C-alpha positions as CSV (number, residue, x, y, z in Angstrom):
1,R,24.3,-16.7,-43.4
2,A,26.9,-18.6,-41.4
3,A,28.9,-15.4,-40.9
4,L,26.0,-13.8,-39.0
5,V,25.7,-16.7,-36.6
6,C,29.5,-16.7,-36.1
7,R,29.4,-13.0,-35.3
8,Y,26.7,-13.7,-32.6
9,L,28.8,-16.5,-31.0
10,Y,31.9,-14.2,-31.1
11,S,29.9,-11.3,-29.4
12,Q,29.0,-13.6,-26.5
13,H,32.7,-13.7,-25.5
14,N,33.8,-10.3,-26.6
15,P,31.9,-7.5,-24.8
16,E,33.3,-4.8,-27.1
17,T,31.5,-6.2,-30.1
18,R,28.3,-6.8,-28.3
19,P,26.6,-3.3,-28.8
20,L,27.5,-3.4,-32.5
21,F,25.9,-6.8,-33.0
22,L,22.8,-5.8,-31.1
23,A,22.5,-2.7,-33.3
24,V,22.8,-4.9,-36.4
25,L,20.2,-7.3,-35.0
26,E,17.7,-4.5,-34.6
27,R,18.0,-3.4,-38.2
28,I,18.7,-6.5,-40.3
29,P,15.9,-7.3,-42.7
30,F,13.8,-10.5,-42.3
31,Q,14.7,-11.8,-45.8
32,H,14.8,-15.4,-46.8
33,Q,18.5,-16.3,-46.4
34,L,19.0,-13.9,-43.6
35,F,16.0,-15.1,-41.7
36,R,17.4,-18.6,-41.4
37,S,20.4,-17.1,-39.5
38,I,18.0,-14.9,-37.4
39,R,16.0,-18.1,-36.5
40,Q,19.2,-19.9,-35.5
41,I,20.3,-16.9,-33.4
42,Y,16.9,-16.8,-31.7
43,K,17.1,-20.5,-30.8
44,A,20.6,-20.1,-29.5
45,A,19.6,-17.1,-27.3
46,E,16.6,-19.1,-26.1
47,A,18.8,-22.0,-25.1
48,S,21.6,-19.9,-23.4
49,D,19.3,-17.5,-21.7
50,D,20.8,-14.6,-23.6
51,A,18.4,-11.8,-22.4
52,D,19.7,-9.0,-24.6
53,V,19.3,-10.9,-27.9
54,F,16.1,-12.6,-26.8
55,G,14.5,-9.3,-25.9
56,A,15.7,-7.6,-29.1
57,L,14.4,-10.4,-31.3
58,S,11.1,-10.6,-29.5
59,N,10.6,-6.9,-30.2
60,R,11.5,-7.4,-33.9
61,I,9.0,-10.3,-34.1
62,D,6.2,-8.1,-32.8
63,L,7.0,-5.2,-35.1
64,E,8.1,-6.7,-38.3
65,R,5.3,-6.8,-40.9
66,P,4.8,-10.1,-42.6
67,A,6.2,-10.2,-46.2
68,I,3.8,-12.9,-47.2
69,R,0.2,-13.4,-46.1
70,A,-1.7,-16.6,-46.7
71,S,-5.2,-16.3,-48.3
72,Y,-7.4,-19.1,-49.6
73,G,-5.0,-21.2,-51.5
74,S,-2.6,-18.4,-52.4
75,Y,-0.1,-16.0,-50.9
76,Y,-0.2,-12.3,-51.1
77,V,3.4,-11.0,-51.5
78,R,3.7,-7.5,-50.2
79,A,6.9,-6.7,-52.0
80,I,5.5,-7.3,-55.5
81,G,1.9,-6.4,-54.6
82,K,0.1,-9.5,-56.0
83,Y,-1.2,-13.0,-55.2
84,V,0.8,-16.1,-56.2
85,S,-0.2,-19.7,-56.1
86,I,1.0,-21.9,-53.2
87,D,2.1,-24.5,-55.8
88,D,4.5,-22.1,-57.5
89,R,8.1,-22.7,-56.7
90,Y,10.6,-19.9,-56.1
91,S,14.3,-19.9,-55.5
92,D,15.6,-19.9,-52.0
93,D,17.5,-16.8,-52.8
94,D,14.4,-14.8,-53.6
95,P,14.2,-12.2,-50.7
96,N,10.4,-11.7,-51.2
97,F,9.5,-15.2,-50.0
98,A,10.2,-15.2,-46.3
99,W,8.6,-14.2,-43.0
100,S,4.9,-15.0,-43.6
101,D,2.1,-14.1,-41.3
102,R,1.9,-17.7,-40.1
103,T,5.7,-17.8,-39.3
104,R,5.3,-14.5,-37.4
105,D,2.3,-15.8,-35.3
106,Y,4.3,-19.0,-34.5
107,F,7.3,-17.0,-33.2
108,R,5.0,-14.6,-31.2
109,R,3.6,-17.7,-29.4
110,R,7.0,-19.3,-29.1
111,V,8.4,-16.3,-27.2
112,W,5.8,-16.6,-24.5
113,R,5.9,-20.5,-24.5
114,H,9.6,-20.4,-23.7
115,L,9.0,-17.9,-20.9
116,R,6.1,-19.9,-19.5
117,R,8.1,-23.1,-19.4
118,I,11.1,-21.7,-17.5
119,G,8.8,-19.8,-15.2
120,Q,7.0,-23.0,-14.3
121,I,10.2,-24.6,-13.2
122,N,11.1,-21.5,-11.1
123,D,14.1,-20.7,-13.2
124,Q,15.2,-17.1,-12.3
125,A,16.3,-16.6,-15.9
126,Y,12.6,-16.0,-16.6
127,V,12.9,-12.5,-14.9
128,H,15.8,-11.4,-17.0
129,L,14.4,-12.6,-20.3
130,A,11.0,-11.1,-19.5
131,A,12.5,-7.8,-18.4
132,S,14.5,-7.6,-21.7
133,C,11.2,-8.1,-23.6
134,L,9.5,-5.4,-21.6
135,E,12.4,-3.0,-21.9
136,H,12.0,-2.9,-25.7
137,A,8.2,-2.5,-25.6
138,D,7.0,0.9,-26.8
139,E,3.4,2.1,-26.7
140,T,3.9,4.6,-29.6
141,S,3.7,1.9,-32.3
142,D,0.5,0.3,-30.8
143,P,-1.5,2.9,-28.8
144,A,-4.7,2.1,-26.8
145,G,-7.9,2.1,-28.8
146,S,-11.4,0.5,-29.2
147,D,-13.3,-1.4,-31.7
148,T,-17.1,-1.3,-32.4
149,R,-19.0,-4.2,-34.0
150,W,-22.5,-5.6,-34.3
151,D,-23.5,-8.7,-32.4
152,W,-26.1,-10.6,-34.4
153,N,-26.4,-13.5,-32.0
154,A,-27.8,-11.5,-29.1
155,G,-31.2,-13.2,-29.4
156,Q,-33.1,-9.9,-29.4
157,G,-31.7,-8.3,-32.5
158,A,-28.4,-6.7,-33.3
159,Q,-26.5,-5.0,-30.5
160,T,-23.4,-2.8,-30.6
161,I,-20.4,-4.2,-28.8
162,V,-17.5,-2.0,-28.0
163,T,-14.2,-3.6,-27.2
164,H,-11.4,-1.6,-25.5
165,F,-7.8,-2.4,-26.2
166,P,-4.8,-1.5,-24.0
167,A,-1.7,0.0,-25.5
168,M,0.6,-2.7,-27.0
169,S,-2.5,-5.0,-27.3
170,R,-0.8,-6.8,-30.3
171,R,2.3,-7.6,-28.3
172,Y,1.4,-11.1,-27.3
173,A,4.4,-11.9,-25.1
174,V,4.5,-8.5,-23.4
175,Q,0.8,-8.7,-22.5
176,S,1.3,-12.2,-21.2
177,I,4.2,-11.1,-19.0
178,L,2.2,-8.2,-17.6
179,Y,-1.4,-9.5,-17.2
180,R,-1.8,-13.2,-17.9
181,A,-2.5,-14.1,-14.2
182,G,-5.3,-11.4,-13.9
183,S,-8.8,-11.1,-15.3
184,R,-8.8,-7.4,-16.2
185,V,-7.0,-7.9,-19.5
186,T,-7.6,-11.0,-21.5
187,A,-6.8,-12.5,-24.9
188,S,-9.4,-11.9,-27.6
189,S,-11.6,-14.8,-28.6
190,R,-11.7,-13.4,-32.1
191,N,-7.9,-13.0,-32.3
192,A,-6.0,-14.9,-29.7
193,L,-2.9,-12.9,-30.3
194,R,-4.5,-9.6,-29.4
195,W,-5.4,-8.6,-25.9
196,H,-8.4,-6.5,-24.7
197,Y,-10.0,-5.3,-21.5
198,A,-12.6,-7.7,-20.1
199,G,-14.8,-4.7,-19.4
200,E,-14.2,-1.0,-19.3
201,S,-10.8,0.5,-19.8
202,I,-9.3,0.8,-16.3
203,D,-5.8,1.1,-14.9
204,A,-4.2,-1.8,-13.0
205,S,-4.6,-1.5,-9.2
206,A,-3.0,-4.9,-8.3
207,R,-0.3,-7.2,-9.6
208,E,-1.5,-9.4,-12.4
209,E,1.7,-11.0,-13.7
210,P,2.4,-14.7,-13.6
211,F,5.2,-16.0,-11.4
212,P,5.2,-13.0,-9.0
213,H,7.5,-14.9,-6.6
214,L,10.3,-14.8,-9.3
215,W,9.9,-11.0,-9.6
216,D,9.9,-10.6,-5.8
217,A,13.2,-12.4,-5.7
218,A,14.8,-10.0,-8.1
219,P,13.8,-6.4,-7.2
220,D,17.0,-5.1,-8.7
221,V,15.8,-6.2,-12.1
222,A,12.5,-4.4,-11.5
223,L,14.4,-1.3,-10.5
224,S,16.5,-1.4,-13.7
225,L,13.4,-1.9,-15.7
226,L,11.9,1.2,-14.1
227,G,14.8,3.2,-15.2
228,K,15.1,1.9,-18.8
229,A,11.5,1.1,-19.8
230,K,10.0,3.1,-22.6
231,S,6.4,2.2,-21.8
232,D,4.2,3.7,-19.1
233,Q,2.5,0.3,-18.6
234,V,5.9,-1.4,-18.0
235,Q,7.0,1.3,-15.6
236,Q,3.9,1.0,-13.5
237,F,4.4,-2.8,-13.5
238,A,7.9,-2.3,-12.1
239,V,6.6,0.1,-9.5
240,R,4.0,-2.4,-8.3
241,I,6.8,-5.0,-7.8
242,L,9.0,-2.6,-5.9
243,R,6.2,-1.5,-3.6
244,D,5.9,-5.1,-2.4
245,N,9.6,-5.1,-1.5
246,Q,9.6,-2.6,1.3
247,D,12.9,-3.7,2.8
248,Y,14.7,-3.3,-0.6
249,C,13.2,0.1,-1.2
250,R,14.1,1.3,2.4
251,N,17.8,0.6,1.6
252,L,17.9,2.3,-1.8
253,A,21.0,4.6,-2.2
254,T,20.5,8.3,-2.7
255,S,22.3,8.1,-6.0
256,V,19.6,5.6,-7.3
257,L,16.8,8.0,-6.2
258,I,18.5,10.9,-7.9
259,G,18.7,8.9,-11.1
260,L,15.0,8.1,-10.9
261,L,14.2,11.8,-10.3
262,S,16.0,12.7,-13.5
263,S,13.8,10.4,-15.5
264,A,11.3,11.8,-17.9
265,R,8.8,9.2,-16.9
266,R,6.1,10.1,-14.3
267,A,6.0,6.7,-12.7
268,A,9.8,6.7,-12.0
269,V,9.6,10.2,-10.4
270,G,6.5,9.3,-8.4
271,F,8.2,6.1,-7.0
272,A,11.3,8.0,-6.1
273,L,9.2,10.5,-4.2
274,E,7.4,7.7,-2.3
275,V,10.8,6.3,-1.1
276,I,12.2,9.7,-0.2
277,R,9.1,10.5,1.9
278,K,9.5,7.1,3.7
279,H,13.2,7.9,4.3
280,L,12.2,11.2,5.9
281,A,9.6,9.5,8.0
282,D,12.4,7.2,9.3
283,G,14.5,10.3,10.1
284,R,16.9,9.7,7.2
285,I,17.8,13.0,5.5
286,D,20.3,13.3,2.7
287,G,20.8,16.8,1.5
288,E,22.1,15.6,-1.9
289,V,18.5,14.7,-2.9
290,V,17.3,18.3,-2.6
291,P,18.8,19.7,-5.8
292,A,17.5,16.6,-7.7
293,L,14.0,17.3,-6.4
294,F,14.2,20.9,-7.7
295,E,15.7,19.9,-11.1
296,S,13.1,17.1,-11.7
297,G,10.5,19.8,-12.6
298,N,7.8,17.7,-10.9
299,A,5.5,20.0,-8.9
300,D,5.3,17.5,-6.0
301,A,9.0,17.1,-5.9
302,V,9.7,20.8,-6.0
303,E,7.2,21.3,-3.1
304,L,8.9,18.6,-1.1
305,A,12.3,20.3,-1.6
306,Q,10.9,23.7,-0.6
307,T,9.4,22.1,2.6
308,L,12.8,20.5,3.4
309,L,14.7,23.8,3.0
310,N,12.1,25.8,4.9
311,T,12.3,23.5,7.9
312,M,16.0,22.8,7.7
313,P,17.8,25.7,5.8
314,A,21.2,24.5,7.1
315,I,21.0,21.7,4.5
316,A,21.9,24.4,2.0
317,T,23.5,27.2,4.1
318,A,26.1,24.9,5.7
319,D,27.2,23.2,2.4
320,P,28.6,25.6,-0.3
321,A,28.7,22.8,-2.9
322,L,25.0,22.0,-2.4
323,A,24.1,25.7,-2.4
324,A,26.0,26.1,-5.7
325,Q,24.1,23.1,-7.1
326,L,20.8,24.7,-6.2
327,I,21.8,28.0,-7.9
328,I,23.3,26.5,-11.1
329,G,20.2,24.2,-11.4
330,V,17.7,27.1,-11.1
331,S,14.7,27.2,-13.5
332,D,11.7,29.4,-14.2
333,Q,9.8,27.2,-11.8
334,T,12.1,27.7,-8.9
335,Q,13.8,31.1,-9.5
336,D,11.4,33.3,-7.4
337,W,11.3,30.9,-4.5
338,L,15.1,30.5,-4.4
339,S,15.6,34.2,-4.7
340,E,13.4,34.7,-1.6
341,F,15.1,31.8,0.2
342,W,18.5,33.2,-0.4
343,R,17.4,36.7,0.6
344,Q,16.7,35.4,4.0
345,H,19.6,32.9,4.4
346,A,22.5,34.1,2.2
347,P,23.9,36.4,5.0
348,S,24.5,33.3,7.1
349,T,26.6,31.5,4.4
350,N,30.2,31.9,3.4
351,Q,29.3,33.8,0.3
352,L,32.7,33.6,-1.4
353,D,32.7,29.8,-1.0
354,V,29.2,29.6,-2.5
355,V,30.2,31.7,-5.5
356,T,33.5,29.8,-6.0
357,A,31.6,26.5,-5.9
358,A,29.1,27.8,-8.4
359,V,31.8,28.8,-10.8
360,E,33.6,25.5,-10.4
361,R,30.4,23.6,-11.0
362,A,29.6,25.5,-14.2
363,G,33.1,24.9,-15.4
364,N,32.9,21.1,-14.8
365,A,29.4,20.5,-16.0
366,V,28.5,18.6,-19.1
367,W,26.9,20.9,-21.6
368,L,24.9,19.4,-24.5
369,I,24.5,21.3,-27.7
370,E,20.8,20.4,-28.0
371,N,20.1,22.1,-24.6
372,V,22.1,25.2,-25.2
373,A,19.1,27.6,-25.3
374,S,17.7,26.3,-22.0
375,D,21.2,26.1,-20.4
376,K,21.9,29.8,-21.3
377,S,18.6,30.8,-19.8
378,R,19.5,29.0,-16.5
379,M,22.9,30.7,-16.5
380,R,21.2,34.1,-16.8
381,M,19.0,33.3,-13.8
382,A,21.9,31.9,-11.8
383,A,24.0,35.0,-12.5
384,Q,21.1,37.1,-11.3
385,L,20.8,35.1,-8.1
386,L,24.5,35.3,-7.4
387,S,24.7,39.0,-8.2
388,E,21.7,40.0,-6.1
389,R,22.0,37.6,-3.1
390,F,25.7,36.9,-3.0
391,A,27.1,40.3,-4.1
392,E,29.9,40.2,-1.5
393,G,31.1,36.8,-2.8
394,V,30.9,37.9,-6.4
395,R,33.1,41.0,-5.6
396,G,35.5,38.9,-3.6
397,L,36.0,36.2,-6.3
398,Q,39.3,36.3,-8.1
399,L,38.9,37.8,-11.6
400,S,41.2,35.0,-13.0
401,Q,38.5,32.4,-12.1
402,L,36.0,34.2,-14.2
403,V,38.5,34.5,-17.1
404,T,39.2,30.7,-16.8
405,L,35.4,30.0,-16.9
406,S,35.0,32.2,-20.0
407,Q,37.5,30.1,-21.9
408,S,35.1,27.2,-21.9
409,P,34.3,26.0,-25.4
410,H,30.6,26.1,-24.4
411,A,28.4,29.2,-24.4
412,P,26.5,28.8,-21.1
413,P,29.6,29.0,-18.8
414,T,31.0,31.8,-20.9
415,L,27.8,33.7,-20.5
416,L,27.8,33.1,-16.7
417,S,31.4,34.4,-16.4
418,I,30.5,37.7,-18.3
419,L,27.3,38.3,-16.3
420,L,29.2,37.8,-13.0
421,A,31.9,40.2,-14.1
422,A,29.4,42.9,-15.1
423,P,28.7,44.2,-11.5
424,R,32.3,44.2,-10.6
425,P,34.3,47.4,-10.9
426,D,37.2,45.5,-12.7
427,G,34.9,43.4,-14.8
428,L,35.6,45.3,-18.1
429,T,39.3,44.6,-17.8
430,A,38.8,40.8,-18.2
431,F,36.7,40.9,-21.4
432,D,36.7,42.7,-24.7
433,P,33.2,44.2,-25.2
434,A,34.1,45.1,-28.8
435,A,34.5,41.4,-29.6
436,L,31.2,40.6,-27.7
437,A,29.4,43.3,-29.8
438,Q,30.4,41.3,-32.9
439,S,29.4,38.0,-31.5
440,D,26.9,35.9,-33.4
441,D,25.5,34.7,-30.1
442,E,22.7,37.0,-29.0
443,D,23.1,36.2,-25.3
444,L,26.8,37.0,-25.3
445,Q,26.2,40.2,-27.2
446,A,23.6,41.2,-24.6
447,A,26.0,40.2,-21.8
448,G,28.7,42.5,-23.4
449,A,26.3,45.4,-23.3
450,E,25.5,44.6,-19.7
451,L,29.2,44.6,-18.9
452,L,29.7,48.0,-20.5
453,A,26.6,49.5,-18.9
454,N,27.9,48.7,-15.4
455,T,31.3,50.2,-15.8
456,S,32.5,53.6,-14.7
457,I,31.9,56.9,-16.6
458,E,35.6,57.0,-17.4
459,E,35.5,53.7,-19.2
460,L,32.2,54.8,-21.0
461,R,34.0,57.8,-22.4
462,K,36.6,55.5,-23.9
463,H,34.0,53.4,-25.5
464,E,31.5,55.9,-26.9
465,A,31.5,54.3,-30.3
466,L,30.9,50.9,-28.7
467,V,27.9,52.2,-26.7
468,A,26.5,53.5,-30.0
469,A,27.1,50.1,-31.6
470,F,25.1,48.3,-28.9
471,L,22.3,50.9,-29.2
472,V,21.8,49.8,-32.8
473,S,22.3,46.1,-32.1
474,P,19.7,43.6,-33.4
475,V,19.4,42.2,-29.9
476,D,16.8,44.0,-27.9
477,R,18.4,43.1,-24.5
478,A,21.7,44.6,-25.7
479,R,19.9,47.8,-26.7
480,E,18.1,48.0,-23.4
481,A,21.4,47.6,-21.4
482,S,23.3,50.2,-23.6
483,R,20.4,52.7,-23.1
484,R,21.4,52.7,-19.4
485,A,25.0,53.4,-20.5
486,A,23.7,56.3,-22.6
487,T,21.7,57.7,-19.7
488,I,24.9,57.7,-17.5
489,I,26.9,59.5,-20.2
490,A,24.2,62.1,-20.7
491,E,24.0,62.8,-16.9
492,D,27.7,63.0,-16.2
493,D,29.4,64.2,-19.4
494,P,27.3,66.4,-21.7
495,E,30.2,66.7,-24.2
496,A,30.6,62.9,-24.5
497,A,26.8,62.7,-24.9
498,R,27.0,65.1,-27.8
499,R,29.6,63.0,-29.5
500,L,27.5,59.9,-28.9
501,T,24.6,61.5,-30.8
502,L,26.9,62.1,-33.7
503,H,27.4,58.3,-33.8
504,L,23.7,57.7,-33.7
505,L,22.1,60.2,-35.9
506,P,23.2,58.7,-39.3
507,T,21.5,55.4,-38.3
508,L,18.1,57.1,-38.7
509,Y,18.9,57.6,-42.4
510,R,19.8,53.9,-43.1
511,A,17.4,51.2,-44.1
512,E,16.3,49.5,-40.9
513,E,17.6,45.9,-40.9
514,H,16.0,44.7,-37.7
515,D,12.6,45.3,-36.2
516,G,12.6,47.7,-33.3
517,V,16.1,49.2,-33.8
518,R,15.0,52.6,-35.2
519,N,12.1,52.8,-32.8
520,D,14.3,52.1,-29.8
521,L,16.9,54.6,-31.1
522,V,14.3,57.3,-31.5
523,A,13.1,56.6,-27.9
524,T,16.6,57.0,-26.6
525,M,17.1,60.3,-28.5
526,Q,13.7,61.5,-27.1
527,G,14.7,60.4,-23.6
528,P,18.2,60.6,-22.1
529,L,19.9,62.1,-25.3
530,L,17.2,64.7,-26.1
531,L,19.2,67.6,-24.8
532,P,22.4,66.6,-26.6
533,V,20.4,66.2,-29.8
534,I,18.9,69.7,-29.5
535,E,22.3,71.1,-28.7
536,Q,23.6,69.9,-32.1
537,G,21.8,72.8,-33.6
538,P,18.9,73.0,-36.1
539,E,20.9,72.5,-39.2
540,L,22.4,69.2,-38.2
541,V,19.1,68.0,-36.8
542,W,17.2,68.9,-39.9
């Protein structure tokens, strides 16, 4: 027990151990002996204004189910599933007898009591402690709902009363921080620790928090809360504070706005858009925000970015690094628009600089394994944009740069390097299509087929067996690309086409391992390879 308190005191003076201690604090069970230490740590955090620990413990206090529940002269012990007499005595070491419902209610009230007291003396620590409590709040554990009951004291018979509860209605301190100064949400008369709407369920339209002057004096805390909060209610609360601090918002750095645009929360993105529009109205234009608007995926943000580029295309055309960022960040939502934009404006750019910047950006990017599928999809779209709209730059790029990019340990940049090499006459010299044909990565296998399909007829003659291998690949995109290669062979070299059919005909007699392989092969033989098949003679065909 003492060791846990000592670890806490040590973490206050050793930042390296701080994250580990907080992680322990979020998981440690509220058992009898341990809870004594937790109580001492809470009191120490309360006295020293330790916001991290105070917020973490307030969250545990709200979420941790009571182990004991008092009921008419006895206790119900959840761990053993039975009632015991209050007069029974148990050892202090028994883990089942700690953290009762009354203890929990006491600490839920105590959290807000401490916040209220320091707020009343205008202590700025109130903002930091309250923000830490709000940062941990999460609506998933306590969603919004309603309760229906009969009112037998209505005077004219029973009436049905419906009570609407906001999300996190059982988080006493959180609701007090957010709404205690307003009348829209109020504590329940039946359960003072649960909050409900005074009338219908409506969203907040004004600030309802106590001590608003303390929040106004610390807009940076509200901004941090906007970026870290898990709850929509808390994010909207932070936005209301920031909107009342116009001078602070007017001076927000572009890097801060870009960080908000990358948030998955609608309130953060919406607030960033508000500030960006105000900056534009003041004549402040920073091109770095344009790629972030596109990458946010928000329809309003994308529309704003398109408007900016339509009215001031030089934002992208005069800055190869920014143009590369737009191309590498392409998505299904923006691909068609960017393709048309670059069709009009790519001729006015230094195409080689743009392609070089795109390759460097792909090589230096951080690629996460959990996003590999979507990242490879983006690289396919980026390669298409570069090959179609910056063909001169792709041809002028040094092949060694693509080879270097392909050596990345991550699949997306490797895929981009192969797809950019495909339209080049020397692309096949930099990669081994036979190794790509054996790859377990479907996208790399399809890129290898694309690389082979774009090479010269002389190279195709050298790789007849490889074309045949791609034609029976389990990857449909690889079969589609290799069918183009088969068409080129059939048109330019009938003898090579006949040899190719000899590679393919035995496949028709094997058990089909992948859906669509035999059907695609038959379509190829009935299409570009029909004449070479016929020329094999009736005996071989039969």
